[in-house]
Chimera marker file (.cmm) of the C-alpha trace (Angstrom):
<marker_set name="trace">
<marker id="1" x="-0.004" y="-0.001" z="-0.062" r="1" g="1" b="0" radius="0.5"/>
<marker id="2" x="2.953" y="2.380" z="0.788" r="1" g="1" b="0" radius="0.5"/>
<marker id="3" x="4.358" y="1.831" z="-2.784" r="1" g="1" b="0" radius="0.5"/>
<marker id="4" x="1.159" y="2.902" z="-4.526" r="1" g="1" b="0" radius="0.5"/>
<marker id="5" x="1.042" y="5.977" z="-2.145" r="1" g="1" b="0" radius="0.5"/>
<marker id="6" x="4.495" y="6.996" z="-3.120" r="1" g="1" b="0" radius="0.5"/>
<marker id="7" x="3.802" y="6.514" z="-6.847" r="1" g="1" b="0" radius="0.5"/>
<marker id="8" x="0.657" y="8.782" z="-6.704" r="1" g="1" b="0" radius="0.5"/>
<marker id="9" x="2.753" y="11.512" z="-5.291" r="1" g="1" b="0" radius="0.5"/>
<marker id="10" x="5.004" y="11.701" z="-8.166" r="1" g="1" b="0" radius="0.5"/>
<marker id="11" x="2.281" y="11.508" z="-10.970" r="1" g="1" b="0" radius="0.5"/>
<marker id="12" x="1.524" y="15.216" z="-10.860" r="1" g="1" b="0" radius="0.5"/>
<marker id="13" x="5.285" y="15.913" z="-11.136" r="1" g="1" b="0" radius="0.5"/>
<marker id="14" x="5.473" y="13.858" z="-14.387" r="1" g="1" b="0" radius="0.5"/>
<marker id="15" x="2.378" y="15.360" z="-16.008" r="1" g="1" b="0" radius="0.5"/>
<marker id="16" x="4.315" y="18.586" z="-17.368" r="1" g="1" b="0" radius="0.5"/>
<marker id="17" x="7.336" y="16.296" z="-18.402" r="1" g="1" b="0" radius="0.5"/>
<marker id="18" x="5.003" y="14.107" z="-20.532" r="1" g="1" b="0" radius="0.5"/>
<marker id="19" x="3.229" y="17.159" z="-22.001" r="1" g="1" b="0" radius="0.5"/>
<marker id="20" x="6.678" y="18.676" z="-23.001" r="1" g="1" b="0" radius="0.5"/>
<marker id="21" x="7.734" y="15.448" z="-24.500" r="1" g="1" b="0" radius="0.5"/>
<marker id="22" x="4.597" y="15.302" z="-26.578" r="1" g="1" b="0" radius="0.5"/>
<marker id="23" x="5.103" y="18.796" z="-27.727" r="1" g="1" b="0" radius="0.5"/>
<marker id="24" x="8.711" y="18.068" z="-28.717" r="1" g="1" b="0" radius="0.5"/>
<marker id="25" x="7.757" y="14.986" z="-30.559" r="1" g="1" b="0" radius="0.5"/>
<marker id="26" x="5.060" y="16.811" z="-32.412" r="1" g="1" b="0" radius="0.5"/>
<marker id="27" x="7.233" y="19.696" z="-33.371" r="1" g="1" b="0" radius="0.5"/>
<marker id="28" x="9.920" y="17.323" z="-34.661" r="1" g="1" b="0" radius="0.5"/>
<marker id="29" x="7.431" y="15.269" z="-36.620" r="1" g="1" b="0" radius="0.5"/>
<marker id="30" x="6.069" y="18.504" z="-38.270" r="1" g="1" b="0" radius="0.5"/>
<marker id="31" x="9.668" y="19.645" z="-39.033" r="1" g="1" b="0" radius="0.5"/>
<marker id="32" x="10.635" y="16.181" z="-40.436" r="1" g="1" b="0" radius="0.5"/>
<marker id="33" x="7.597" y="16.294" z="-42.732" r="1" g="1" b="0" radius="0.5"/>
<marker id="34" x="8.508" y="19.704" z="-44.074" r="1" g="1" b="0" radius="0.5"/>
<marker id="35" x="12.089" y="18.451" z="-44.775" r="1" g="1" b="0" radius="0.5"/>
<marker id="36" x="10.933" y="15.298" z="-46.512" r="1" g="1" b="0" radius="0.5"/>
<marker id="37" x="8.487" y="17.209" z="-48.681" r="1" g="1" b="0" radius="0.5"/>
<marker id="38" x="11.313" y="19.540" z="-49.967" r="1" g="1" b="0" radius="0.5"/>
<marker id="39" x="13.852" y="16.788" z="-50.299" r="1" g="1" b="0" radius="0.5"/>
<marker id="40" x="11.339" y="14.405" z="-52.177" r="1" g="1" b="0" radius="0.5"/>
<marker id="41" x="10.875" y="16.879" z="-55.031" r="1" g="1" b="0" radius="0.5"/>
<marker id="42" x="14.562" y="17.499" z="-55.301" r="1" g="1" b="0" radius="0.5"/>
<marker id="43" x="15.076" y="13.734" z="-55.284" r="1" g="1" b="0" radius="0.5"/>
<marker id="44" x="12.452" y="13.224" z="-58.067" r="1" g="1" b="0" radius="0.5"/>
<marker id="45" x="13.928" y="15.954" z="-60.168" r="1" g="1" b="0" radius="0.5"/>
<marker id="46" x="17.413" y="14.389" z="-59.713" r="1" g="1" b="0" radius="0.5"/>
<marker id="47" x="16.106" y="11.045" z="-60.616" r="1" g="1" b="0" radius="0.5"/>
<marker id="48" x="14.262" y="12.285" z="-63.669" r="1" g="1" b="0" radius="0.5"/>
<marker id="49" x="17.448" y="14.022" z="-64.859" r="1" g="1" b="0" radius="0.5"/>
<marker id="50" x="19.376" y="10.848" z="-64.257" r="1" g="1" b="0" radius="0.5"/>
<marker id="51" x="16.861" y="8.830" z="-66.244" r="1" g="1" b="0" radius="0.5"/>
<marker id="52" x="16.946" y="11.367" z="-69.008" r="1" g="1" b="0" radius="0.5"/>
<marker id="53" x="20.701" y="11.130" z="-69.411" r="1" g="1" b="0" radius="0.5"/>
<marker id="54" x="20.391" y="7.361" z="-69.395" r="1" g="1" b="0" radius="0.5"/>
<marker id="55" x="17.706" y="7.588" z="-72.078" r="1" g="1" b="0" radius="0.5"/>
<marker id="56" x="19.779" y="9.890" z="-74.192" r="1" g="1" b="0" radius="0.5"/>
<marker id="57" x="22.787" y="7.389" z="-73.976" r="1" g="1" b="0" radius="0.5"/>
<marker id="58" x="20.540" y="4.543" z="-74.926" r="1" g="1" b="0" radius="0.5"/>
<marker id="59" x="19.171" y="6.387" z="-77.965" r="1" g="1" b="0" radius="0.5"/>
<marker id="60" x="22.754" y="7.356" z="-79.208" r="1" g="1" b="0" radius="0.5"/>
<marker id="61" x="23.861" y="3.648" z="-78.651" r="1" g="1" b="0" radius="0.5"/>
<marker id="62" x="20.756" y="2.375" z="-80.522" r="1" g="1" b="0" radius="0.5"/>
<marker id="63" x="21.382" y="4.944" z="-83.376" r="1" g="1" b="0" radius="0.5"/>
<marker id="64" x="25.004" y="3.629" z="-83.727" r="1" g="1" b="0" radius="0.5"/>
<marker id="65" x="23.931" y="0.026" z="-83.751" r="1" g="1" b="0" radius="0.5"/>
<marker id="66" x="21.267" y="0.917" z="-86.389" r="1" g="1" b="0" radius="0.5"/>
<marker id="67" x="23.838" y="2.546" z="-88.496" r="1" g="1" b="0" radius="0.5"/>
<marker id="68" x="26.305" y="-0.372" z="-88.208" r="1" g="1" b="0" radius="0.5"/>
<marker id="69" x="23.571" y="-2.852" z="-88.971" r="1" g="1" b="0" radius="0.5"/>
<marker id="70" x="22.452" y="-0.924" z="-91.972" r="1" g="1" b="0" radius="0.5"/>
<marker id="71" x="25.954" y="-0.753" z="-93.327" r="1" g="1" b="0" radius="0.5"/>
<marker id="72" x="26.551" y="-4.504" z="-92.849" r="1" g="1" b="0" radius="0.5"/>
<marker id="73" x="23.194" y="-5.161" z="-94.734" r="1" g="1" b="0" radius="0.5"/>
<marker id="74" x="24.259" y="-2.911" z="-97.563" r="1" g="1" b="0" radius="0.5"/>
<marker id="75" x="27.603" y="-4.660" z="-97.795" r="1" g="1" b="0" radius="0.5"/>
<marker id="76" x="25.921" y="-8.119" z="-97.730" r="1" g="1" b="0" radius="0.5"/>
<marker id="77" x="23.445" y="-7.063" z="-100.414" r="1" g="1" b="0" radius="0.5"/>
<marker id="78" x="26.259" y="-5.853" z="-102.586" r="1" g="1" b="0" radius="0.5"/>
<marker id="79" x="28.267" y="-9.097" z="-102.212" r="1" g="1" b="0" radius="0.5"/>
<marker id="80" x="25.042" y="-11.093" z="-103.032" r="1" g="1" b="0" radius="0.5"/>
<marker id="81" x="24.314" y="-8.973" z="-106.040" r="1" g="1" b="0" radius="0.5"/>
<marker id="82" x="27.824" y="-9.451" z="-107.332" r="1" g="1" b="0" radius="0.5"/>
<marker id="83" x="27.716" y="-13.274" z="-106.822" r="1" g="1" b="0" radius="0.5"/>
<marker id="84" x="24.300" y="-13.394" z="-108.502" r="1" g="1" b="0" radius="0.5"/>
<marker id="85" x="25.760" y="-11.382" z="-111.538" r="1" g="1" b="0" radius="0.5"/>
<marker id="86" x="28.762" y="-13.820" z="-111.559" r="1" g="1" b="0" radius="0.5"/>
<marker id="87" x="26.402" y="-16.927" z="-111.522" r="1" g="1" b="0" radius="0.5"/>
<marker id="88" x="24.171" y="-15.589" z="-114.259" r="1" g="1" b="0" radius="0.5"/>
<marker id="89" x="27.310" y="-14.633" z="-116.505" r="1" g="1" b="0" radius="0.5"/>
<marker id="90" x="28.658" y="-18.165" z="-115.829" r="1" g="1" b="0" radius="0.5"/>
<marker id="91" x="25.378" y="-19.740" z="-116.762" r="1" g="1" b="0" radius="0.5"/>
<marker id="92" x="24.623" y="-17.842" z="-119.964" r="1" g="1" b="0" radius="0.5"/>
<marker id="93" x="28.197" y="-17.084" z="-121.237" r="1" g="1" b="0" radius="0.5"/>
<marker id="94" x="30.169" y="-19.934" z="-119.973" r="1" g="1" b="0" radius="0.5"/>
<link id1="1" id2="2" r="1" g="1" b="0" radius="0.2"/>
<link id1="2" id2="3" r="1" g="1" b="0" radius="0.2"/>
<link id1="3" id2="4" r="1" g="1" b="0" radius="0.2"/>
<link id1="4" id2="5" r="1" g="1" b="0" radius="0.2"/>
<link id1="5" id2="6" r="1" g="1" b="0" radius="0.2"/>
<link id1="6" id2="7" r="1" g="1" b="0" radius="0.2"/>
<link id1="7" id2="8" r="1" g="1" b="0" radius="0.2"/>
<link id1="8" id2="9" r="1" g="1" b="0" radius="0.2"/>
<link id1="9" id2="10" r="1" g="1" b="0" radius="0.2"/>
<link id1="10" id2="11" r="1" g="1" b="0" radius="0.2"/>
<link id1="11" id2="12" r="1" g="1" b="0" radius="0.2"/>
<link id1="12" id2="13" r="1" g="1" b="0" radius="0.2"/>
<link id1="13" id2="14" r="1" g="1" b="0" radius="0.2"/>
<link id1="14" id2="15" r="1" g="1" b="0" radius="0.2"/>
<link id1="15" id2="16" r="1" g="1" b="0" radius="0.2"/>
<link id1="16" id2="17" r="1" g="1" b="0" radius="0.2"/>
<link id1="17" id2="18" r="1" g="1" b="0" radius="0.2"/>
<link id1="18" id2="19" r="1" g="1" b="0" radius="0.2"/>
<link id1="19" id2="20" r="1" g="1" b="0" radius="0.2"/>
<link id1="20" id2="21" r="1" g="1" b="0" radius="0.2"/>
<link id1="21" id2="22" r="1" g="1" b="0" radius="0.2"/>
<link id1="22" id2="23" r="1" g="1" b="0" radius="0.2"/>
<link id1="23" id2="24" r="1" g="1" b="0" radius="0.2"/>
<link id1="24" id2="25" r="1" g="1" b="0" radius="0.2"/>
<link id1="25" id2="26" r="1" g="1" b="0" radius="0.2"/>
<link id1="26" id2="27" r="1" g="1" b="0" radius="0.2"/>
<link id1="27" id2="28" r="1" g="1" b="0" radius="0.2"/>
<link id1="28" id2="29" r="1" g="1" b="0" radius="0.2"/>
<link id1="29" id2="30" r="1" g="1" b="0" radius="0.2"/>
<link id1="30" id2="31" r="1" g="1" b="0" radius="0.2"/>
<link id1="31" id2="32" r="1" g="1" b="0" radius="0.2"/>
<link id1="32" id2="33" r="1" g="1" b="0" radius="0.2"/>
<link id1="33" id2="34" r="1" g="1" b="0" radius="0.2"/>
<link id1="34" id2="35" r="1" g="1" b="0" radius="0.2"/>
<link id1="35" id2="36" r="1" g="1" b="0" radius="0.2"/>
<link id1="36" id2="37" r="1" g="1" b="0" radius="0.2"/>
<link id1="37" id2="38" r="1" g="1" b="0" radius="0.2"/>
<link id1="38" id2="39" r="1" g="1" b="0" radius="0.2"/>
<link id1="39" id2="40" r="1" g="1" b="0" radius="0.2"/>
<link id1="40" id2="41" r="1" g="1" b="0" radius="0.2"/>
<link id1="41" id2="42" r="1" g="1" b="0" radius="0.2"/>
<link id1="42" id2="43" r="1" g="1" b="0" radius="0.2"/>
<link id1="43" id2="44" r="1" g="1" b="0" radius="0.2"/>
<link id1="44" id2="45" r="1" g="1" b="0" radius="0.2"/>
<link id1="45" id2="46" r="1" g="1" b="0" radius="0.2"/>
<link id1="46" id2="47" r="1" g="1" b="0" radius="0.2"/>
<link id1="47" id2="48" r="1" g="1" b="0" radius="0.2"/>
<link id1="48" id2="49" r="1" g="1" b="0" radius="0.2"/>
<link id1="49" id2="50" r="1" g="1" b="0" radius="0.2"/>
<link id1="50" id2="51" r="1" g="1" b="0" radius="0.2"/>
<link id1="51" id2="52" r="1" g="1" b="0" radius="0.2"/>
<link id1="52" id2="53" r="1" g="1" b="0" radius="0.2"/>
<link id1="53" id2="54" r="1" g="1" b="0" radius="0.2"/>
<link id1="54" id2="55" r="1" g="1" b="0" radius="0.2"/>
<link id1="55" id2="56" r="1" g="1" b="0" radius="0.2"/>
<link id1="56" id2="57" r="1" g="1" b="0" radius="0.2"/>
<link id1="57" id2="58" r="1" g="1" b="0" radius="0.2"/>
<link id1="58" id2="59" r="1" g="1" b="0" radius="0.2"/>
<link id1="59" id2="60" r="1" g="1" b="0" radius="0.2"/>
<link id1="60" id2="61" r="1" g="1" b="0" radius="0.2"/>
<link id1="61" id2="62" r="1" g="1" b="0" radius="0.2"/>
<link id1="62" id2="63" r="1" g="1" b="0" radius="0.2"/>
<link id1="63" id2="64" r="1" g="1" b="0" radius="0.2"/>
<link id1="64" id2="65" r="1" g="1" b="0" radius="0.2"/>
<link id1="65" id2="66" r="1" g="1" b="0" radius="0.2"/>
<link id1="66" id2="67" r="1" g="1" b="0" radius="0.2"/>
<link id1="67" id2="68" r="1" g="1" b="0" radius="0.2"/>
<link id1="68" id2="69" r="1" g="1" b="0" radius="0.2"/>
<link id1="69" id2="70" r="1" g="1" b="0" radius="0.2"/>
<link id1="70" id2="71" r="1" g="1" b="0" radius="0.2"/>
<link id1="71" id2="72" r="1" g="1" b="0" radius="0.2"/>
<link id1="72" id2="73" r="1" g="1" b="0" radius="0.2"/>
<link id1="73" id2="74" r="1" g="1" b="0" radius="0.2"/>
<link id1="74" id2="75" r="1" g="1" b="0" radius="0.2"/>
<link id1="75" id2="76" r="1" g="1" b="0" radius="0.2"/>
<link id1="76" id2="77" r="1" g="1" b="0" radius="0.2"/>
<link id1="77" id2="78" r="1" g="1" b="0" radius="0.2"/>
<link id1="78" id2="79" r="1" g="1" b="0" radius="0.2"/>
<link id1="79" id2="80" r="1" g="1" b="0" radius="0.2"/>
<link id1="80" id2="81" r="1" g="1" b="0" radius="0.2"/>
<link id1="81" id2="82" r="1" g="1" b="0" radius="0.2"/>
<link id1="82" id2="83" r="1" g="1" b="0" radius="0.2"/>
<link id1="83" id2="84" r="1" g="1" b="0" radius="0.2"/>
<link id1="84" id2="85" r="1" g="1" b="0" radius="0.2"/>
<link id1="85" id2="86" r="1" g="1" b="0" radius="0.2"/>
<link id1="86" id2="87" r="1" g="1" b="0" radius="0.2"/>
<link id1="87" id2="88" r="1" g="1" b="0" radius="0.2"/>
<link id1="88" id2="89" r="1" g="1" b="0" radius="0.2"/>
<link id1="89" id2="90" r="1" g="1" b="0" radius="0.2"/>
<link id1="90" id2="91" r="1" g="1" b="0" radius="0.2"/>
<link id1="91" id2="92" r="1" g="1" b="0" radius="0.2"/>
<link id1="92" id2="93" r="1" g="1" b="0" radius="0.2"/>
<link id1="93" id2="94" r="1" g="1" b="0" radius="0.2"/>
</marker_set>
């Protein structure tokens, strides 16, 4: 019974401490939300810029691959045309 009496004596002393802790936590949470809102937009812009740079590099790489492939196809077609002409000449002349 004495323990509960002692505990009830200290409860009024802890009420302002608890209220102060709640106000600090509330203030910190509000401050953290404001920081996150600003940082999120900056992070999103940074991410978009990074993705845009990656996309530009990929487009350039695809363009180079397309040009190389087109040149290989032109060479292959030229060789096939020459071989076809040689075969036709051999059949009709030779």
